[in-house]
C-alpha positions, 0 to 999 in steps of 0.5 A: 321507529324506522327499525321497528317498521322494518321488523314488522315488514320483515314479518311480511317477508317471512310470510311471502317466503313461506307462501310464495317462495319469494325469499324476500326479493319482491318485498325487500327491493321495494322497501329498501328502495324507499328506505334508502331513497336519499342515497340517490343513484346508489339506491337501486344498487344497495336495494339489490345487494341487501335483498340478496343477503336477506333472501340468502338467509331466509332461503337457508332457514326455509330450505332447512325447515322444508320436508325432505319429501318435497326437496326430493323433487330436486334429486338428481338435478345437479346440472340445473343447480350448478348452472343456477349458481353460475348464473347467480355469480355472473349476474351479481358481478354484472350488477356491480357495474350496471347503471342505477337506472338499469337496475331500477327499471330493469326490475320494473320491466322484468315484473311487468313482462312476467305479469303479462306472461302469466295473464296471457299464457295458460298453465299458471292460474290453473294447473295442467294435467297432473304428471304421473311418475314411473310407478304410476303415482301423481308427481306434484313437482311436475316435470321440473325445469330444464337445466338449460335455463339455469344460467339465464334464471340465476343471472337475471335474478341476482342482477336485479336482486329479485331471487329466482321465484319470479321465473321458477314458480311459473315454469314449475307451474307450467310443468305440472307442479302444484302451487305449494310445491312450486313455491316451496322449491323456489326457496332452495333454488333461491339459496343456490342462486344467492349464495354466489351472488352474496359472495360476489357482493362481499368480495367486490363492495361498492364504496358508498359512504352512508350510515349503516351501509357496509360496502353496498349492503344496508346491514341495519335494514337487513338485520331488521327484516331478518329479525321479523322474518325468520321466526315466521319462516320457522313457525310456518314452514312445517305448518304451511296453510292450505290455500286453494290453488287458484287463490294461491296463484292470484295471490302470487300475481297480486304481490308480483305487480305490487312490488313492481309498482312500488319500485316504479314510483319510488 
């Protein structure tokens, strides 16, 4: 029954991956925290590592399924992508040695700070003036993210296991991107971050003795979440529902806060 429940939650993970670019982190970390609560001080470590694996697979499928015209917004951003990957590896490595309480409450604090920032600073709930490119056409991707943010975004995202969307989506929104483009591009950015993060997790496993846990990965939970999520991603990626900008932004905000609350009370 627990496996079936995780498959159903995986469907939600797939939905949030397509609609909000979460890649699973905002849903996976709270769920794994609840499922593996009996691991005690290892719970947050397993949740972060398993979240990274689920996000990587989801991000691969979502990126492959994304229209090339949307991915074109990342063309020429090699410095940003490289620094995101570097940060992803460093954050995952640091997470191997961090106290469990730091990972859990760091996740909560990160979400709380982001939620407050979204409410108090303009530019997220209502898009700024549209950005016009060199040929006079409206650029739905905005001005993009400065490469200097690559290591901080990648490091914090992989350290806590939340993926890159919590920072990249608000930053892209404030640069003038639509919610659809910002949340869609969050998937390839998450892919870049989580690839080295998962490699670090595999190469430096924690010795956790529990059924279904390999190293620090809960492979049973990860499999269930992916079984539920991948078909949803494949189906919806080419048929992304049209959601009004303001509702799309508020939906992102509500899910963000909900994830933080679940981890805080787990």
